[in-house]
N, C-alpha and C positions, 0 to 999 in steps of 0.2 A: 861783776859776777863771773865773767869769763876768766878772771885771774885766779879764781879758786877752783883749781883742777885737781881731780883725784889721780890723774895719770893712768887711767884705765880706759882702754878702748872697749867700752861696754855701754849698752843702752841705759842700764840702771844707773851707772855712774853719771852719764850725761844728763839724765833726768834730774838727778840730785843736784847737779851743778846748776840746773835751771830753776828748780823749785824747792830745793832742799834746805835753803836758809831758814832760820827760825822765823816763824810767823807767815812765811810765804804761802804755804798751803792753806792756812786759815783765811788769808786774803782771797785766795782762789775759791775756797768754800763759800764765802759770803757772796762773791761775784757770780757763782753758779746760781744763786737765788735770783739775782738781777743786778743791773747796773747800780752803782753807788757813788755818791759824792765822797770826797775825802773825809768830810766831817761825819758822814754816815758810816764809813768804814771804821773810823776812830771810835765812834759810839758803840759799834758792834764788837770791837776788840778793845775793851776799856783799859787793859793793862799794857797795850803796846805803846812805847814812846813815840811821839809824833815824828821825830827824825828817823826812827826805824821804819815806820809805815811809809814815809816818803821814799826812803831808800829801797824798800821792797817793791813799791810800785814802779820806781824808775827801772829797777833790775828786770821786773816782769815785762815792762814795756820793751826794753832792749832785747829781751828774749823772744818777743813776738807773742807773748801770752796775753797781755793786757794792752788796751789802747784807750786813749781819751777821746771823748766826744762831747759836743755841746749839750747841755741839759735841754730837753725839749721845751719849747715855748709853752706857757709864758714864763718858765723858769729861766734863770741866768746862771752863768758859770759853766763848769765842766764836770763831767762824771766819768767814772772808770767802768769799763766793761771788758769781758773776755772776747778775744778774737776767736775765729773758728778753731785755730790751733789750741787756744786755751780751753775751749769747750770740750775738746777731746779728753781733758782731764776729768770729765764728769764721772765716767765709770771708775776711774782710778780713785777719786776722792770718796765716792760712794762705797766702793769695796773696802777702802781703808777705814772708813767710819764704821762699817759693819764689823770688821775685824777688831777694831779697837774697842767697840762697845762691849765686847765680852769681858773686858777687864775693868769696866766701870763699877765701882762700889757705890757707897753712899757719897753724895757730893760733900766736899770739904767746905768749911765756912766761907773761905775766900773764893770759891768757884761759882761762876755764874752760868746760867743757861740763857743764851740770847735767842731772839726770834729766828734769826738765820740758822743758828745751830739746830734749833728744833725742827725747822723745815728739812734740813739735811738728815737729821736723825730719823724722821719718818720715811724719807726716801730710801735711806740705807737699810732700814729694817723691814720694809714692805715685802709681803709675801704674795705675789700675784696668784699663785695656785689656790690660796685660801680665799681669794676675793672673787673668784669666778662666779658669775651669776648674782653678785651682790652689788646693789646700787644705793648709796646713801651719802648725805653730806654732813660734815661735822665741823664744830668749832672747838679747838683745844687750847686751854690756857694752863700753862705750867709756870707758876710764879708770875713774873712780868712778861714772859714770852707768850704771844698769842698768834695762833695760826689757824688757817682753815684748810679743810681737806675734803675732796670729793673722791669717792671710790666708785668706779664704774666698770663692773664686769671684768675684774682683773687689772684695771688700770688705776693709777693714783695721780691726782692733781693736788698739789699742796702749795700754799702760798702764805706770805705773812698777812696778818690782820684778821679782823672779825668777819663773820659770815652771817648777816641777819637772815633769819628764816632757816637756819641749818636744822636738819632733822634732829640733831642731838648736840648740845653744848656740854663740854666736859671740862671740869676744873680739877686738876690733879697736882700733886707735889712730887717729892722724890719717889713715891711709890710707883710712878710710871715705869721706872727701870725694872722693878720687880715684876710688874705686870707683863712687860714685853719679854722678860726672861723666863716667864712661866713659874716664878717663885711665889706669886700672889695671884689668887683667882679674882676675876672681876667682882664677883659677889662679895668676897671678903673685903676688898678695897672699898666698896660702897658702904658695907656695914660698919666699917671702922671710921667712916667719915673722911678718909684720906682722899676720896674722890667724890665730887658732887656733880650731879647730872640734872640737866634741864632739857625737856623735850621727850623724845621717844626713848625712854630708858632701856627698853628691851634691846636696843641696838648696840649697847655698850660691849657686851660680850663678843658680838660679831666684829666690832671695831678692833678690839684687842687681838682677836684671832688673826687679823690681817697683817700683824706686825710681829717680828720675832728677833730677839737678841740671841745670837748663838747659831749653831747649825740649823738650816731649815728643817722644820718638822714636816711629817707627811701630811698632805692635804686631806681634808675629810673625804670619806668615801662618797661617791656619786649616788 
């Protein structure tokens, strides 16, 4: 990685030299969700060639962004995790995801939404000002991706997997982008059958209001 220099004495150039190679930031994105084995990273990035994933991990290790650790017992083998230096990319990746989401149209046939990508999408689009005073738990499935989210008075906790006993379980498809962009209302999405709800259905509009693709909207009046 260090051989690929831009010849610029600039922090942006140096950052790109460290994490600007193809797939590198997507590896970081998934590791921001949690430590991953090599096979788990490969599964979450299905189009990355195995040799390219190995190369990116090696480069990120050399840059001090990623490290290897033994899998906690009773597991075996090693997993990859971000270092403290790597975790400093959290705000960068979240902001980049929020910026890029504004250019998302309908997903192409070959494009997939992974669970880790959905976790980061919710983190990127969360609007704390709209969640003040609101407390509920959710399970969200979009295609094969399944995550759980807890909104607690302006704070968001989101993680992969199911959440038994969630206040509301949401099944959505590509309409989720339109909902978060304000192009489709929650009521219209439910009426069309593009969203299916189980549990406290009245929470759905409040859930959608806590996320936004595009410039932040004004919070509701107190």
